[in-house]
C-alpha positions in Angstrom: -5.4 11.7 21.6 -7.5 11.3 18.6 -4.4 12.1 16.4 -2.2 9.8 18.4 -4.9 6.8 18.0 -4.7 7.7 14.3 -1.0 7.5 14.0 -1.2 4.0 15.9 -3.8 2.5 13.5 -1.6 3.4 10.6 1.2 2.0 12.3 -0.4 -1.3 13.0 -1.6 -1.3 9.2 2.1 -1.2 8.5 2.8 -4.0 10.6 0.1 -6.2 9.0 1.4 -5.2 5.6 4.8 -6.6 6.4 3.4 -9.9 7.6 2.6 -11.0 3.8 6.2 -11.9 3.5 5.8 -14.4 6.1 3.2 -16.3 4.0 3.8 -18.0 0.6 1.8 -18.1 -2.4 2.1 -21.3 -4.7 4.6 -20.8 -7.4 4.3 -17.4 -8.9 6.3 -18.4 -12.0 3.3 -20.7 -12.7 0.5 -18.8 -11.7 -0.3 -15.4 -13.1 0.1 -12.4 -10.5 -2.9 -10.9 -12.1 -5.2 -13.7 -11.1 -4.0 -14.0 -7.7 -4.4 -10.1 -6.9 -7.8 -10.2 -8.6 -9.1 -13.2 -6.5 -7.6 -11.5 -3.3 -9.7 -8.4 -4.0 -12.9 -10.6 -4.8 -12.6 -12.3 -1.6 -12.2 -9.2 0.2 -15.4 -7.7 -1.6 -17.5 -10.9 -0.7 -16.5 -11.0 2.7 -17.0 -7.3 3.4 -20.2 -6.8 1.4 -22.8 -7.7 4.1 -21.1 -5.5 6.6 -20.9 -2.5 4.5 -24.6 -2.7 3.7 -25.7 -3.3 7.2 -23.9 0.1 8.0 -25.6 2.3 5.6 -24.4 1.0 2.4 -27.2 2.6 0.5 -25.3 5.9 0.7 -23.0 4.1 -2.0 -25.4 4.5 -4.8 -25.7 8.5 -4.2 -21.9 9.4 -4.5 -21.3 12.8 -6.3 -19.0 12.9 -9.4 -16.0 14.0 -7.1 -16.7 11.0 -5.0 -16.7 8.7 -7.8 -13.6 10.2 -9.1 -11.9 9.5 -5.7 -13.3 5.9 -5.8 -11.6 5.5 -9.2 -8.3 6.8 -8.1 -8.3 4.8 -4.9 -9.6 1.4 -6.6 -8.6 1.6 -10.4 -5.3 3.5 -9.7 -4.0 2.7 -6.2 -5.4 -0.9 -6.0 -5.2 -2.2 -9.5 -2.8 0.0 -11.9 -0.3 0.7 -9.4 0.1 -3.0 -8.5 0.4 -3.9 -12.2 3.0 -1.2 -12.8 5.0 -2.0 -9.8 5.1 -5.7 -10.6 6.2 -4.8 -14.3 8.7 -2.4 -13.0 10.3 -5.3 -10.7 10.4 -7.7 -13.8 12.5 -5.0 -15.9 14.7 -3.4 -13.0 15.0 -5.9 -10.3 13.5 -5.3 -6.9 15.8 -2.5 -5.7 15.3 0.4 -7.8 11.6 0.2 -7.7 11.7 -0.1 -4.0 14.0 3.0 -3.7 11.5 5.1 -5.9 8.6 4.2 -3.7 10.4 5.8 -0.7 9.9 9.1 -2.3 5.9 8.9 -2.1 5.6 10.9 1.0 7.1 14.1 -1.1 4.4 13.5 -3.7 1.6 13.0 -0.8 2.5 16.3 0.9 2.4 18.2 -2.5 -1.1 16.7 -3.4 -2.5 17.0 0.1 -1.6 20.7 0.0 -3.4 21.5 -3.2 -6.4 18.8 -2.7 -6.9 18.7 0.7 -5.6 22.2 2.1 -3.4 20.6 4.3 -0.5 23.1 5.7 2.3 21.2 7.6 4.3 23.4 10.0 7.9 24.3 9.3 9.3 22.0 11.9 7.5 19.0 10.2 9.9 19.0 7.0 13.5 18.4 8.8 12.1 15.0 10.3 10.4 14.0 7.0 13.6 14.0 5.3 15.3 12.0 8.0 12.5 9.7 8.1 12.7 9.1 4.0 16.4 8.8 4.3 16.2 6.1 7.0 13.5 4.2 5.2 15.7 4.1 2.2 18.6 2.7 4.0 16.9 0.1 6.0 14.8 -1.2 3.3 17.5 -1.2 0.5 18.9 -4.5 -0.4 22.7 -4.8 0.1 22.9 -6.4 -3.4 23.3 -4.2 -6.7 20.6 -3.2 -9.0 19.7 -2.7 -12.4 18.9 0.8 -13.8 17.9 2.3 -17.1 21.3 3.7 -17.7 21.8 1.0 -20.5 19.4 2.9 -22.6 17.1 -0.1 -23.5 13.5 0.6 -24.1 12.4 -2.1 -21.4 14.5 -0.5 -18.8 13.3 2.9 -19.3 9.5 1.6 -19.5 10.4 -0.2 -16.1 11.4 3.2 -14.5 8.3 4.8 -15.7 6.3 2.1 -14.4 7.8 2.2 -11.1 7.3 6.2 -10.9 3.7 5.8 -12.3 2.9 3.3 -9.2 4.6 5.5 -6.8 2.3 8.5 -7.9 -0.8 6.5 -8.1 -0.2 5.2 -4.4 0.3 8.7 -3.4 -2.9 9.8 -5.1 -4.9 7.1 -3.4 -3.7 8.4 -0.2 -4.9 11.9 -0.8 -8.2 10.9 -2.3 -8.6 8.2 0.5 -8.4 11.1 2.9 -10.8 13.0 0.7 -13.4 10.2 0.6 -13.1 9.7 4.3 -14.3 13.4 5.0 -17.6 12.2 3.2 -17.9 8.6 3.9 -17.5 6.0 6.7 -14.2 3.9 7.2 -16.2 0.6 6.1 -17.6 2.4 2.9 -14.2 3.5 1.7 -12.5 0.3 2.5 -15.2 -1.8 0.5 -15.0 0.7 -2.4 -11.3 0.6 -2.6 -11.4 -3.3 -3.0 -14.8 -3.4 -5.0 -13.4 -0.7 -7.6 -10.0 -2.6 -7.7 -11.7 -5.9 -8.3 -13.6 -4.5 -11.3 -10.5 -3.1 -12.8 -8.5 -6.2 -12.2 -11.3 -8.3 -13.7 -11.3 -6.4 -16.8 -7.5 -6.7 -17.0 -7.8 -10.4 -16.5 -10.3 -10.8 -19.1 -8.7 -8.4 -21.6 -5.4 -10.1 -21.6 -6.8 -13.9 -21.6 -5.2 -14.3 -18.1 -8.7 -16.1 -17.1 -7.3 -19.0 -18.9 -4.9 -19.3 -15.9 -7.5 -20.0 -13.2 -7.5 -23.8 -13.9 -3.7 -23.9 -13.1 -3.9 -21.7 -10.2 -6.9 -23.7 -8.5 -4.8 -27.0 -9.4 -1.9 -25.6 -7.5 -3.9 -24.7 -4.4 -3.4 -27.1 -1.4 -5.4 -26.9 1.7 -2.3 -24.8 3.3 -2.4 -22.6 0.1 -6.0 -21.8 0.5 -5.3 -20.8 4.3 -2.5 -18.7 3.2 -4.5 -17.0 0.4 -7.3 -16.2 2.7 -4.9 -14.7 5.3 -3.3 -12.7 2.8 -6.6 -11.3 1.3 -8.2 -10.7 4.6 -5.5 -9.7 7.1 -2.5 -7.8 5.3 -5.4 -6.9 2.7 -9.1 -6.2 4.1 -8.3 -5.8 7.7 -5.1 -3.7 7.3 -6.6 -1.2 5.0 -9.7 -0.9 7.3 -7.2 -0.2 10.0 -5.4 2.0 7.8 -8.4 4.2 6.8 -9.4 4.3 10.7 -6.1 5.9 11.1 -6.2 8.3 8.0 -9.6 9.4 9.0 -8.0 11.0 12.3 -4.7 12.3 11.1 -3.9 14.3 7.8 -2.5 12.4 4.8 0.7 14.3 5.1 1.3 12.5 8.4 -0.2 9.2 7.6 2.2 8.8 4.6 5.2 9.1 6.9 3.9 6.7 9.6 3.5 4.0 6.6 7.5 4.2 6.3 7.5 1.9 9.5 6.7 -1.0 6.9 10.2 -1.7 5.9 11.1 -1.7 9.7 8.3 -3.9 10.8 9.1 -6.3 7.7 12.8 -6.6 9.0 11.8 -6.9 12.6 9.2 -9.8 11.8 11.7 -11.6 9.5 14.3 -11.7 12.4 11.7 -12.6 14.9 10.9 -15.6 12.6 14.3 -16.5 11.9 14.0 -15.4 8.4 16.9 -13.0 8.4 19.4 -11.3 10.7 19.8 -7.7 11.5 22.8 -5.7 11.5 24.0 -3.0 14.0 23.6 -0.4 11.2 20.0 -1.5 10.6 19.2 -1.4 14.0 20.5 2.0 14.6 18.9 3.3 11.4 15.4 1.6 12.3 15.5 3.4 15.6 16.3 6.8 13.8 13.4 6.0 11.6 10.9 5.2 14.6 12.3 8.4 16.3 11.6 10.7 13.2 8.1 9.2 12.8 7.2 10.0 16.2 8.5 13.3 16.0 6.4 13.8 12.8 3.3 12.5 14.1 3.4 13.9 18.0 2.9 17.5 17.2 -0.2 16.9 15.7 -1.6 15.1 18.8 -1.3 18.6 20.8 -4.2 20.1 18.8 
């Protein structure tokens, strides 16, 4: 039951992540994305800070070197650098190829979890993982064509490296998130992710003079934009990651990474429900196969 509940928490987090497509920022061609992401993280830290310290936050001042390494991977790598790398890759390659590369993240997580966490998946785990990744690629892959680095240009090659680096960093943050959850509470790990991420993003904003855009950003914010910003920061941001870590605490990282593949399925279902997109018979079939394969990956663990 504990493992099944963990898979449910991760699935709910994936659904909440998918809701960010339903909410719109001010014009991102005017406002620097780094400012928005930094401000999101900072708001989450301010909101969650009292909760963490009321629940034993003093422990955060006594982290070991290995735990600080995990925090750096989680916040600096997964929250800050991976976001920047992925955004850069989209600018260089378009959306499709970076999205495709991210679908291979579970393979990296399984390998890393084997060495870092000593997780040993059973043999019947692997056929369903391949099906799950294939389905996630098919359901989340846009119908339009995509640019590749086949033209040999430096910007295309660096775009590919950026997308690959983001994928590896997100895989590392899953594994080291599980590592920290073996030592800290869900609230502490959630807080540390956003705190370390906000520090890293703040340094990036200052180092690149992006801070000069704060005036432009706030001038673009209407009351509706503020509500949208608060929602994106606290619901698919802070609350979704709190749910995710509650789930990750209960199940192996090698299982959680495949439950996360429900994210593109949730995005399509929500877009259809709100009239923002239609769904084809092919997508519906692949979506059911994805759900089926994820269930078969998670269920064997619930019997132990």
